[in-house]
CHARMM-style PDB file with segment names, atoms N, HN, CA, C and O in Angstrom:
ATOM      1  N   UNK     1       0.840  -1.214  -0.216  1.00  0.00      PROA
ATOM      2  CA  UNK     1      -0.016  -0.193  -0.177  1.00  0.00      PROA
ATOM      3  C   UNK     1       0.969   0.983   0.113  1.00  0.00      PROA
ATOM      4  O   UNK     1       2.001   0.817   0.764  1.00  0.00      PROA
ATOM      5  N   UNK     2       0.471   2.534  -0.567  1.00  0.00      PROA
ATOM      6  HN  UNK     2      -0.367   2.668  -1.096  1.00  0.00      PROA
ATOM      7  CA  UNK     2       1.290   3.655  -0.816  1.00  0.00      PROA
ATOM      8  C   UNK     2       1.686   4.251   0.100  1.00  0.00      PROA
ATOM      9  O   UNK     2       1.087   3.629   0.978  1.00  0.00      PROA
ATOM     10  N   UNK     3       2.446   5.266   0.808  1.00  0.00      PROA
ATOM     11  HN  UNK     3       2.932   5.771   0.095  1.00  0.00      PROA
ATOM     12  CA  UNK     3       2.496   5.724   1.598  1.00  0.00      PROA
ATOM     13  C   UNK     3       1.091   7.299   1.224  1.00  0.00      PROA
ATOM     14  O   UNK     3       0.783   7.848   0.166  1.00  0.00      PROA
ATOM     15  N   UNK     4       0.636   7.504   2.571  1.00  0.00      PROA
ATOM     16  HN  UNK     4       0.886   7.058   3.431  1.00  0.00      PROA
ATOM     17  CA  UNK     4      -0.612   8.855   2.365  1.00  0.00      PROA
ATOM     18  C   UNK     4       0.305  10.094   2.124  1.00  0.00      PROA
ATOM     19  O   UNK     4       1.386  10.242   2.695  1.00  0.00      PROA
ATOM     20  N   UNK     5      -0.184  10.901   1.297  1.00  0.00      PROA
ATOM     21  HN  UNK     5      -1.062  10.781   0.833  1.00  0.00      PROA
ATOM     22  CA  UNK     5       0.462  12.313   1.584  1.00  0.00      PROA
ATOM     23  C   UNK     5      -0.315  13.223   2.405  1.00  0.00      PROA
ATOM     24  O   UNK     5      -1.543  13.197   2.333  1.00  0.00      PROA
ATOM     25  N   UNK     6       0.335  14.084   3.238  1.00  0.00      PROA
ATOM     26  HN  UNK     6       1.333  14.104   3.296  1.00  0.00      PROA
ATOM     27  CA  UNK     6      -0.483  14.864   4.116  1.00  0.00      PROA
ATOM     28  C   UNK     6      -0.680  16.098   3.370  1.00  0.00      PROA
ATOM     29  O   UNK     6       0.124  16.448   2.507  1.00  0.00      PROA
ATOM     30  N   UNK     7      -1.879  16.877   3.714  1.00  0.00      PROA
ATOM     31  HN  UNK     7      -2.533  16.593   4.415  1.00  0.00      PROA
ATOM     32  CA  UNK     7      -2.165  17.904   3.246  1.00  0.00      PROA
ATOM     33  C   UNK     7      -1.392  19.042   3.696  1.00  0.00      PROA
ATOM     34  O   UNK     7      -1.199  19.414   4.853  1.00  0.00      PROA
ATOM     35  N   UNK     8      -0.940  19.585   2.508  1.00  0.00      PROA
ATOM     36  HN  UNK     8      -1.097  19.282   1.567  1.00  0.00      PROA
ATOM     37  CA  UNK     8       0.414  20.532   2.653  1.00  0.00      PROA
ATOM     38  C   UNK     8      -0.154  22.050   3.453  1.00  0.00      PROA
ATOM     39  O   UNK     8       0.565  22.702   4.210  1.00  0.00      PROA
ATOM     40  N   UNK     9      -1.620  22.430   3.085  1.00  0.00      PROA
ATOM     41  HN  UNK     9      -2.204  21.900   2.470  1.00  0.00      PROA
ATOM     42  CA  UNK     9      -2.077  23.695   3.725  1.00  0.00      PROA
ATOM     43  C   UNK     9      -2.368  23.328   5.268  1.00  0.00      PROA
ATOM     44  O   UNK     9      -2.147  24.146   6.160  1.00  0.00      PROA
ATOM     45  N   UNK    10      -2.920  21.934   5.538  1.00  0.00      PROA
ATOM     46  HN  UNK    10      -3.100  21.269   4.813  1.00  0.00      PROA
ATOM     47  CA  UNK    10      -3.161  21.468   6.665  1.00  0.00      PROA
ATOM     48  C   UNK    10      -2.285  21.747   7.722  1.00  0.00      PROA
ATOM     49  O   UNK    10      -2.521  22.234   8.827  1.00  0.00      PROA
ATOM     50  N   UNK    11      -0.819  21.214   7.014  1.00  0.00      PROA
ATOM     51  HN  UNK    11      -0.627  20.819   6.115  1.00  0.00      PROA
ATOM     52  CA  UNK    11       0.320  21.404   7.774  1.00  0.00      PROA
ATOM     53  C   UNK    11       0.588  22.544   8.280  1.00  0.00      PROA
ATOM     54  O   UNK    11       0.840  22.704   9.474  1.00  0.00      PROA
ATOM     55  N   UNK    12       0.563  23.413   7.460  1.00  0.00      PROA
ATOM     56  HN  UNK    12       0.358  23.283   6.490  1.00  0.00      PROA
ATOM     57  CA  UNK    12       0.807  25.037   7.679  1.00  0.00      PROA
ATOM     58  C   UNK    12       0.181  25.473   9.037  1.00  0.00      PROA
ATOM     59  O   UNK    12       0.702  26.236   9.849  1.00  0.00      PROA
ATOM     60  N   UNK    13      -1.171  24.782   9.156  1.00  0.00      PROA
ATOM     61  HN  UNK    13      -1.595  24.162   8.496  1.00  0.00      PROA
ATOM     62  CA  UNK    13      -2.099  25.684   9.582  1.00  0.00      PROA
ATOM     63  C   UNK    13      -2.102  24.659  11.452  1.00  0.00      PROA
ATOM     64  O   UNK    13      -2.271  25.120  12.580  1.00  0.00      PROA
ATOM     65  N   UNK    14      -1.929  23.704  11.151  1.00  0.00      PROA
ATOM     66  HN  UNK    14      -1.792  23.329  10.234  1.00  0.00      PROA
ATOM     67  CA  UNK    14      -2.119  22.905  12.570  1.00  0.00      PROA
ATOM     68  C   UNK    14      -0.686  22.735  12.924  1.00  0.00      PROA
ATOM     69  O   UNK    14       0.281  22.976  12.202  1.00  0.00      PROA
ATOM     70  N   UNK    15      -0.693  22.290  14.133  1.00  0.00      PROA
ATOM     71  HN  UNK    15      -1.478  22.094  14.720  1.00  0.00      PROA
ATOM     72  CA  UNK    15       0.454  21.729  15.408  1.00  0.00      PROA
ATOM     73  C   UNK    15       0.236  20.628  15.969  1.00  0.00      PROA
ATOM     74  O   UNK    15      -0.836  20.699  16.570  1.00  0.00      PROA
ATOM     75  N   UNK    16       0.823  19.418  16.102  1.00  0.00      PROA
ATOM     76  HN  UNK    16       1.694  19.360  15.614  1.00  0.00      PROA
ATOM     77  CA  UNK    16       0.358  18.619  17.103  1.00  0.00      PROA
ATOM     78  C   UNK    16       1.717  18.968  18.329  1.00  0.00      PROA
ATOM     79  O   UNK    16       2.907  19.219  18.137  1.00  0.00      PROA
ATOM     80  N   UNK    17       0.950  18.854  19.540  1.00  0.00      PROA
ATOM     81  HN  UNK    17      -0.016  18.650  19.696  1.00  0.00      PROA
ATOM     82  CA  UNK    17       2.027  19.187  20.640  1.00  0.00      PROA
ATOM     83  C   UNK    17       2.432  17.506  21.131  1.00  0.00      PROA
ATOM     84  O   UNK    17       1.975  16.500  20.589  1.00  0.00      PROA
ATOM     85  N   UNK    18       3.152  17.525  21.991  1.00  0.00      PROA
ATOM     86  HN  UNK    18       3.524  18.342  22.431  1.00  0.00      PROA
ATOM     87  CA  UNK    18       4.060  16.862  22.598  1.00  0.00      PROA
ATOM     88  C   UNK    18       2.916  15.712  23.110  1.00  0.00      PROA
ATOM     89  O   UNK    18       2.831  14.579  22.637  1.00  0.00      PROA
ATOM     90  N   UNK    19       2.260  16.137  23.934  1.00  0.00      PROA
ATOM     91  HN  UNK    19       2.329  17.057  24.319  1.00  0.00      PROA
ATOM     92  CA  UNK    19       0.985  15.174  24.491  1.00  0.00      PROA
ATOM     93  C   UNK    19      -0.018  14.900  23.473  1.00  0.00      PROA
ATOM     94  O   UNK    19      -1.053  14.447  23.961  1.00  0.00      PROA
ATOM     95  N   UNK    20      -0.030  15.034  22.236  1.00  0.00      PROA
ATOM     96  HN  UNK    20       0.811  15.403  21.839  1.00  0.00      PROA
ATOM     97  CA  UNK    20      -1.005  14.665  21.294  1.00  0.00      PROA
ATOM     98  C   UNK    20      -1.853  15.632  20.685  1.00  0.00      PROA
ATOM     99  O   UNK    20      -2.146  15.560  19.491  1.00  0.00      PROA
ATOM    100  N   UNK    21      -2.321  16.661  21.543  1.00  0.00      PROA
ATOM    101  HN  UNK    21      -2.083  16.720  22.513  1.00  0.00      PROA
ATOM    102  CA  UNK    21      -3.391  17.756  21.510  1.00  0.00      PROA
ATOM    103  C   UNK    21      -3.039  18.524  19.963  1.00  0.00      PROA
ATOM    104  O   UNK    21      -1.855  18.759  19.721  1.00  0.00      PROA
ATOM    105  N   UNK    22      -3.792  18.792  19.233  1.00  0.00      PROA
ATOM    106  HN  UNK    22      -4.754  18.601  19.429  1.00  0.00      PROA
ATOM    107  CA  UNK    22      -3.829  19.511  17.653  1.00  0.00      PROA
ATOM    108  C   UNK    22      -4.035  20.878  18.173  1.00  0.00      PROA
ATOM    109  O   UNK    22      -4.978  21.076  18.940  1.00  0.00      PROA
ATOM    110  N   UNK    23      -3.304  21.767  17.857  1.00  0.00      PROA
ATOM    111  HN  UNK    23      -2.538  21.607  17.234  1.00  0.00      PROA
ATOM    112  CA  UNK    23      -3.342  23.272  18.216  1.00  0.00      PROA
ATOM    113  C   UNK    23      -3.420  23.966  17.004  1.00  0.00      PROA
ATOM    114  O   UNK    23      -2.699  23.617  16.069  1.00  0.00      PROA
ATOM    115  N   UNK    24      -4.496  25.258  16.852  1.00  0.00      PROA
ATOM    116  HN  UNK    24      -5.082  25.541  17.611  1.00  0.00      PROA
ATOM    117  CA  UNK    24      -4.728  25.871  15.543  1.00  0.00      PROA
ATOM    118  C   UNK    24      -4.852  27.387  16.272  1.00  0.00      PROA
ATOM    119  O   UNK    24      -5.208  27.669  17.417  1.00  0.00      PROA
ATOM    120  N   UNK    25      -4.475  28.142  15.301  1.00  0.00      PROA
ATOM    121  HN  UNK    25      -4.186  27.913  14.372  1.00  0.00      PROA
ATOM    122  CA  UNK    25      -4.828  29.714  15.587  1.00  0.00      PROA
ATOM    123  C   UNK    25      -6.044  30.057  15.055  1.00  0.00      PROA
ATOM    124  O   UNK    25      -6.607  29.447  14.146  1.00  0.00      PROA
ATOM    125  N   UNK    26      -6.513  31.186  15.709  1.00  0.00      PROA
ATOM    126  HN  UNK    26      -6.055  31.682  16.447  1.00  0.00      PROA
ATOM    127  CA  UNK    26      -8.108  31.541  15.629  1.00  0.00      PROA
ATOM    128  C   UNK    26      -8.189  32.407  14.457  1.00  0.00      PROA
ATOM    129  O   UNK    26      -7.146  32.857  13.982  1.00  0.00      PROA
ATOM    130  N   UNK    27      -9.308  32.682  13.949  1.00  0.00      PROA
ATOM    131  HN  UNK    27     -10.156  32.317  14.335  1.00  0.00      PROA
ATOM    132  CA  UNK    27      -9.440  33.397  12.700  1.00  0.00      PROA
ATOM    133  C   UNK    27      -9.848  34.938  13.240  1.00  0.00      PROA
ATOM    134  O   UNK    27      -9.957  35.228  14.431  1.00  0.00      PROA
ATOM    135  N   UNK    28      -9.998  35.618  12.419  1.00  0.00      PROA
ATOM    136  HN  UNK    28      -9.910  35.383  11.451  1.00  0.00      PROA
ATOM    137  CA  UNK    28     -10.796  37.161  12.623  1.00  0.00      PROA
ATOM    138  C   UNK    28      -9.666  38.229  13.435  1.00  0.00      PROA
ATOM    139  O   UNK    28     -10.093  39.135  14.150  1.00  0.00      PROA
ATOM    140  N   UNK    29      -8.328  38.022  13.250  1.00  0.00      PROA
ATOM    141  HN  UNK    29      -7.981  37.286  12.669  1.00  0.00      PROA
ATOM    142  CA  UNK    29      -7.522  38.800  14.404  1.00  0.00      PROA
ATOM    143  C   UNK    29      -6.896  39.670  12.819  1.00  0.00      PROA
ATOM    144  O   UNK    29      -6.657  40.846  13.091  1.00  0.00      PROA
ATOM    145  N   UNK    30      -6.741  39.494  12.023  1.00  0.00      PROA
ATOM    146  HN  UNK    30      -6.935  38.538  11.802  1.00  0.00      PROA
ATOM    147  CA  UNK    30      -6.156  40.178  11.005  1.00  0.00      PROA
ATOM    148  C   UNK    30      -6.619  41.482  10.763  1.00  0.00      PROA
ATOM    149  O   UNK    30      -5.829  42.408  10.580  1.00  0.00      PROA
ATOM    150  N   UNK    31      -8.049  41.652  10.747  1.00  0.00      PROA
ATOM    151  HN  UNK    31      -8.691  40.900  10.896  1.00  0.00      PROA
ATOM    152  CA  UNK    31      -8.480  43.289  10.034  1.00  0.00      PROA
ATOM    153  C   UNK    31      -9.503  43.236  10.895  1.00  0.00      PROA
ATOM    154  O   UNK    31      -9.884  42.315  11.617  1.00  0.00      PROA
ATOM    155  N   UNK    32      -9.969  44.491  10.717  1.00  0.00      PROA
ATOM    156  HN  UNK    32      -9.660  45.239  10.130  1.00  0.00      PROA
ATOM    157  CA  UNK    32     -11.000  45.258  11.390  1.00  0.00      PROA
ATOM    158  C   UNK    32     -10.983  45.178  13.050  1.00  0.00      PROA
ATOM    159  O   UNK    32     -11.997  45.020  13.729  1.00  0.00      PROA
ATOM    160  N   UNK    33      -9.771  45.304  13.518  1.00  0.00      PROA
ATOM    161  HN  UNK    33      -8.947  45.433  12.966  1.00  0.00      PROA
ATOM    162  CA  UNK    33      -9.307  45.707  14.567  1.00  0.00      PROA
ATOM    163  C   UNK    33      -9.497  46.604  15.465  1.00  0.00      PROA
ATOM    164  O   UNK    33      -9.576  46.423  16.680  1.00  0.00      PROA
ATOM    165  N   UNK    34      -9.592  47.816  14.749  1.00  0.00      PROA
ATOM    166  HN  UNK    34      -9.528  47.963  13.762  1.00  0.00      PROA
ATOM    167  CA  UNK    34      -9.802  49.020  15.750  1.00  0.00      PROA
ATOM    168  C   UNK    34     -11.245  48.750  16.455  1.00  0.00      PROA
ATOM    169  O   UNK    34     -11.339  49.287  17.559  1.00  0.00      PROA
ATOM    170  N   UNK    35     -12.122  48.186  16.125  1.00  0.00      PROA
ATOM    171  HN  UNK    35     -12.046  47.749  15.228  1.00  0.00      PROA
ATOM    172  CA  UNK    35     -13.481  48.054  16.791  1.00  0.00      PROA
ATOM    173  C   UNK    35     -13.658  46.612  17.762  1.00  0.00      PROA
ATOM    174  O   UNK    35     -14.736  46.166  18.157  1.00  0.00      PROA
ATOM    175  N   UNK    36     -12.424  46.081  17.999  1.00  0.00      PROA
ATOM    176  HN  UNK    36     -11.549  46.443  17.678  1.00  0.00      PROA
ATOM    177  CA  UNK    36     -12.538  45.161  18.704  1.00  0.00      PROA
ATOM    178  C   UNK    36     -11.602  45.103  20.051  1.00  0.00      PROA
ATOM    179  O   UNK    36     -10.390  45.312  20.102  1.00  0.00      PROA
ATOM    180  N   UNK    37     -12.648  44.701  21.323  1.00  0.00      PROA
ATOM    181  HN  UNK    37     -13.632  44.531  21.281  1.00  0.00      PROA
ATOM    182  CA  UNK    37     -11.677  45.362  22.587  1.00  0.00      PROA
ATOM    183  C   UNK    37     -10.411  44.582  22.522  1.00  0.00      PROA
ATOM    184  O   UNK    37     -10.211  43.555  21.873  1.00  0.00      PROA
ATOM    185  N   UNK    38      -9.506  45.290  23.372  1.00  0.00      PROA
ATOM    186  HN  UNK    38      -9.669  46.124  23.899  1.00  0.00      PROA
ATOM    187  CA  UNK    38      -8.602  44.414  23.637  1.00  0.00      PROA
ATOM    188  C   UNK    38      -8.151  43.086  23.975  1.00  0.00      PROA
ATOM    189  O   UNK    38      -7.324  42.357  23.427  1.00  0.00      PROA
ATOM    190  N   UNK    39      -9.200  42.857  25.461  1.00  0.00      PROA
ATOM    191  HN  UNK    39      -9.872  43.449  25.906  1.00  0.00      PROA
ATOM    192  CA  UNK    39      -9.392  41.485  25.744  1.00  0.00      PROA
ATOM    193  C   UNK    39      -9.509  40.654  24.593  1.00  0.00      PROA
ATOM    194  O   UNK    39      -8.820  39.635  24.524  1.00  0.00      PROA
ATOM    195  N   UNK    40     -10.425  41.015  23.533  1.00  0.00      PROA
ATOM    196  HN  UNK    40     -10.984  41.843  23.589  1.00  0.00      PROA
ATOM    197  CA  UNK    40     -11.059  39.803  22.623  1.00  0.00      PROA
ATOM    198  C   UNK    40      -9.632  39.728  21.795  1.00  0.00      PROA
ATOM    199  O   UNK    40      -9.215  38.577  21.660  1.00  0.00      PROA
ATOM    200  N   UNK    41      -8.821  40.767  21.221  1.00  0.00      PROA
ATOM    201  HN  UNK    41      -9.159  41.701  21.330  1.00  0.00      PROA
ATOM    202  CA  UNK    41      -7.864  40.747  20.586  1.00  0.00      PROA
ATOM    203  C   UNK    41      -6.675  39.857  20.809  1.00  0.00      PROA
ATOM    204  O   UNK    41      -5.985  39.210  20.021  1.00  0.00      PROA
ATOM    205  N   UNK    42      -6.623  40.058  22.516  1.00  0.00      PROA
ATOM    206  HN  UNK    42      -7.184  40.583  23.157  1.00  0.00      PROA
ATOM    207  CA  UNK    42      -5.540  39.395  23.068  1.00  0.00      PROA
ATOM    208  C   UNK    42      -6.096  37.836  22.990  1.00  0.00      PROA
ATOM    209  O   UNK    42      -5.265  37.063  22.514  1.00  0.00      PROA
ATOM    210  N   UNK    43      -7.260  37.289  23.344  1.00  0.00      PROA
ATOM    211  HN  UNK    43      -7.935  37.917  23.731  1.00  0.00      PROA
ATOM    212  CA  UNK    43      -7.898  35.924  23.212  1.00  0.00      PROA
ATOM    213  C   UNK    43      -7.454  35.621  21.646  1.00  0.00      PROA
ATOM    214  O   UNK    43      -6.736  34.674  21.325  1.00  0.00      PROA
ATOM    215  N   UNK    44      -7.897  36.398  20.914  1.00  0.00      PROA
ATOM    216  HN  UNK    44      -8.481  37.167  21.174  1.00  0.00      PROA
ATOM    217  CA  UNK    44      -7.795  36.007  19.231  1.00  0.00      PROA
ATOM    218  C   UNK    44      -6.113  35.461  18.969  1.00  0.00      PROA
ATOM    219  O   UNK    44      -5.749  34.584  18.186  1.00  0.00      PROA
ATOM    220  N   UNK    45      -5.500  36.058  19.635  1.00  0.00      PROA
ATOM    221  HN  UNK    45      -5.796  36.771  20.271  1.00  0.00      PROA
ATOM    222  CA  UNK    45      -3.993  36.037  19.294  1.00  0.00      PROA
ATOM    223  C   UNK    45      -3.709  34.765  20.014  1.00  0.00      PROA
ATOM    224  O   UNK    45      -2.567  34.386  19.756  1.00  0.00      PROA
ATOM    225  N   UNK    46      -4.243  34.102  20.693  1.00  0.00      PROA
ATOM    226  HN  UNK    46      -5.171  34.409  20.902  1.00  0.00      PROA
ATOM    227  CA  UNK    46      -3.668  32.903  21.770  1.00  0.00      PROA
ATOM    228  C   UNK    46      -4.085  31.413  20.703  1.00  0.00      PROA
ATOM    229  O   UNK    46      -5.141  31.324  20.076  1.00  0.00      PROA
ATOM    230  N   UNK    47      -3.181  30.541  20.706  1.00  0.00      PROA
ATOM    231  HN  UNK    47      -2.323  30.614  21.215  1.00  0.00      PROA
ATOM    232  CA  UNK    47      -3.516  29.235  20.053  1.00  0.00      PROA
ATOM    233  C   UNK    47      -4.750  28.522  20.941  1.00  0.00      PROA
ATOM    234  O   UNK    47      -4.790  28.663  22.163  1.00  0.00      PROA
ATOM    235  N   UNK    48      -5.840  27.676  20.142  1.00  0.00      PROA
ATOM    236  HN  UNK    48      -5.808  27.562  19.149  1.00  0.00      PROA
ATOM    237  CA  UNK    48      -6.758  27.206  20.531  1.00  0.00      PROA
ATOM    238  C   UNK    48      -6.565  25.767  20.293  1.00  0.00      PROA
ATOM    239  O   UNK    48      -5.518  25.402  19.756  1.00  0.00      PROA
ATOM    240  N   UNK    49      -7.562  24.814  20.673  1.00  0.00      PROA
ATOM    241  HN  UNK    49      -8.411  25.110  21.109  1.00  0.00      PROA
ATOM    242  CA  UNK    49      -7.091  23.361  20.598  1.00  0.00      PROA
ATOM    243  C   UNK    49      -8.155  22.765  19.895  1.00  0.00      PROA
ATOM    244  O   UNK    49      -9.325  23.016  20.186  1.00  0.00      PROA
ATOM    245  N   UNK    50      -7.791  21.887  18.866  1.00  0.00      PROA
ATOM    246  HN  UNK    50      -6.841  21.684  18.630  1.00  0.00      PROA
ATOM    247  CA  UNK    50      -8.964  21.096  18.007  1.00  0.00      PROA
ATOM    248  C   UNK    50      -9.449  20.194  18.972  1.00  0.00      PROA
ATOM    249  O   UNK    50      -8.843  19.435  19.728  1.00  0.00      PROA
ATOM    250  N   UNK    51     -10.981  20.470  18.769  1.00  0.00      PROA
ATOM    251  HN  UNK    51     -11.474  21.086  18.155  1.00  0.00      PROA
ATOM    252  CA  UNK    51     -11.589  18.970  19.848  1.00  0.00      PROA
ATOM    253  C   UNK    51     -12.979  18.615  18.769  1.00  0.00      PROA
ATOM    254  O   UNK    51     -13.338  19.166  17.728  1.00  0.00      PROA
ATOM    255  N   UNK    52     -13.469  17.609  19.431  1.00  0.00      PROA
ATOM    256  HN  UNK    52     -13.178  17.161  20.276  1.00  0.00      PROA
ATOM    257  CA  UNK    52     -14.499  16.969  18.681  1.00  0.00      PROA
ATOM    258  C   UNK    52     -14.414  16.230  17.129  1.00  0.00      PROA
ATOM    259  O   UNK    52     -13.537  15.386  16.941  1.00  0.00      PROA
ATOM    260  N   UNK    53     -15.158  16.512  16.274  1.00  0.00      PROA
ATOM    261  HN  UNK    53     -15.870  17.198  16.427  1.00  0.00      PROA
ATOM    262  CA  UNK    53     -15.431  15.907  15.016  1.00  0.00      PROA
ATOM    263  C   UNK    53     -13.822  16.525  14.235  1.00  0.00      PROA
ATOM    264  O   UNK    53     -12.994  15.844  13.630  1.00  0.00      PROA
ATOM    265  N   UNK    54     -13.797  17.629  14.446  1.00  0.00      PROA
ATOM    266  HN  UNK    54     -14.469  18.182  14.937  1.00  0.00      PROA
ATOM    267  CA  UNK    54     -12.912  18.165  13.718  1.00  0.00      PROA
ATOM    268  C   UNK    54     -11.271  17.661  14.288  1.00  0.00      PROA
ATOM    269  O   UNK    54     -10.274  17.660  13.565  1.00  0.00      PROA
ATOM    270  N   UNK    55     -11.296  17.332  15.453  1.00  0.00      PROA
ATOM    271  HN  UNK    55     -12.106  17.332  16.040  1.00  0.00      PROA
ATOM    272  CA  UNK    55     -10.188  16.946  15.436  1.00  0.00      PROA
ATOM    273  C   UNK    55      -9.601  15.506  14.615  1.00  0.00      PROA
ATOM    274  O   UNK    55      -8.424  15.424  14.262  1.00  0.00      PROA
ATOM    275  N   UNK    56     -10.602  14.410  14.377  1.00  0.00      PROA
ATOM    276  HN  UNK    56     -11.557  14.477  14.663  1.00  0.00      PROA
ATOM    277  CA  UNK    56     -10.440  13.297  13.475  1.00  0.00      PROA
ATOM    278  C   UNK    56     -10.454  13.976  12.095  1.00  0.00      PROA
ATOM    279  O   UNK    56      -9.794  13.330  11.282  1.00  0.00      PROA
ATOM    280  N   UNK    57     -10.849  14.766  11.741  1.00  0.00      PROA
ATOM    281  HN  UNK    57     -11.385  15.291  12.401  1.00  0.00      PROA
ATOM    282  CA  UNK    57     -10.682  15.368  10.179  1.00  0.00      PROA
ATOM    283  C   UNK    57      -9.318  15.874  10.147  1.00  0.00      PROA
ATOM    284  O   UNK    57      -8.791  15.723   9.045  1.00  0.00      PROA
ATOM    285  N   UNK    58      -8.504  16.497  11.135  1.00  0.00      PROA
ATOM    286  HN  UNK    58      -8.932  16.620  12.030  1.00  0.00      PROA
ATOM    287  CA  UNK    58      -7.396  17.336  10.803  1.00  0.00      PROA
ATOM    288  C   UNK    58      -6.434  16.157  10.912  1.00  0.00      PROA
ATOM    289  O   UNK    58      -5.490  16.128  10.123  1.00  0.00      PROA
ATOM    290  N   UNK    59      -6.598  15.036  11.943  1.00  0.00      PROA
ATOM    291  HN  UNK    59      -7.365  15.060  12.584  1.00  0.00      PROA
ATOM    292  CA  UNK    59      -5.545  13.988  11.975  1.00  0.00      PROA
ATOM    293  C   UNK    59      -5.405  13.404  10.558  1.00  0.00      PROA
ATOM    294  O   UNK    59      -4.306  13.209  10.040  1.00  0.00      PROA
ATOM    295  N   UNK    60      -6.538  13.144   9.981  1.00  0.00      PROA
ATOM    296  HN  UNK    60      -7.431  13.303  10.401  1.00  0.00      PROA
ATOM    297  CA  UNK    60      -6.730  12.409   8.525  1.00  0.00      PROA
ATOM    298  C   UNK    60      -5.931  13.433   7.694  1.00  0.00      PROA
ATOM    299  O   UNK    60      -5.038  12.989   6.973  1.00  0.00      PROA
ATOM    300  N   UNK    61      -6.187  14.879   7.727  1.00  0.00      PROA
ATOM    301  HN  UNK    61      -6.913  15.239   8.312  1.00  0.00      PROA
ATOM    302  CA  UNK    61      -5.526  15.398   6.736  1.00  0.00      PROA
ATOM    303  C   UNK    61      -3.959  15.499   6.961  1.00  0.00      PROA
ATOM    304  O   UNK    61      -3.207  15.568   5.988  1.00  0.00      PROA
ATOM    305  N   UNK    62      -3.489  15.507   8.236  1.00  0.00      PROA
ATOM    306  HN  UNK    62      -4.099  15.452   9.026  1.00  0.00      PROA
ATOM    307  CA  UNK    62      -1.813  15.466   8.264  1.00  0.00      PROA
ATOM    308  C   UNK    62      -1.370  14.495   7.956  1.00  0.00      PROA
ATOM    309  O   UNK    62      -0.174  14.391   7.683  1.00  0.00      PROA
ATOM    310  N   UNK    63      -2.459  13.211   7.900  1.00  0.00      PROA
ATOM    311  HN  UNK    63      -3.431  13.296   8.123  1.00  0.00      PROA
ATOM    312  CA  UNK    63      -1.620  12.103   7.475  1.00  0.00      PROA
ATOM    313  C   UNK    63      -1.205  11.015   8.609  1.00  0.00      PROA
ATOM    314  O   UNK    63      -0.578   9.973   8.421  1.00  0.00      PROA
ATOM    315  N   UNK    64      -1.673  11.480   9.732  1.00  0.00      PROA
ATOM    316  HN  UNK    64      -2.183  12.327   9.885  1.00  0.00      PROA
ATOM    317  CA  UNK    64      -1.545  10.384  10.723  1.00  0.00      PROA
ATOM    318  C   UNK    64      -2.639   9.730  10.953  1.00  0.00      PROA
ATOM    319  O   UNK    64      -3.550  10.406  11.430  1.00  0.00      PROA
ATOM    320  N   UNK    65      -2.904   8.309  10.712  1.00  0.00      PROA
ATOM    321  HN  UNK    65      -2.164   7.759  10.324  1.00  0.00      PROA
ATOM    322  CA  UNK    65      -3.608   7.117  10.857  1.00  0.00      PROA
ATOM    323  C   UNK    65      -4.040   6.839  12.450  1.00  0.00      PROA
ATOM    324  O   UNK    65      -3.232   6.600  13.348  1.00  0.00      PROA
ATOM    325  N   UNK    66      -5.473   6.922  12.600  1.00  0.00      PROA
ATOM    326  HN  UNK    66      -6.129   7.116  11.870  1.00  0.00      PROA
ATOM    327  CA  UNK    66      -5.659   6.448  13.877  1.00  0.00      PROA
ATOM    328  C   UNK    66      -6.700   5.679  13.844  1.00  0.00      PROA
ATOM    329  OT1 UNK    66      -7.088   5.120  14.870  1.00  0.00      PROA
TER     330      UNK     66
END
């Protein structure tokens, strides 16, 4: 059976931590920042953990079979 190719765009957007969690960056931080409060901008700049069914989807895109 041939090797599976990982999705290159997913590889750039997601990162697997040492404990096996998948981390992503949040959307909506790049523009329209003047009307956003400081607290919201700080929260958007922090990474988030991928959970639920999305996690299975990302694992498949990254080429890691579980």
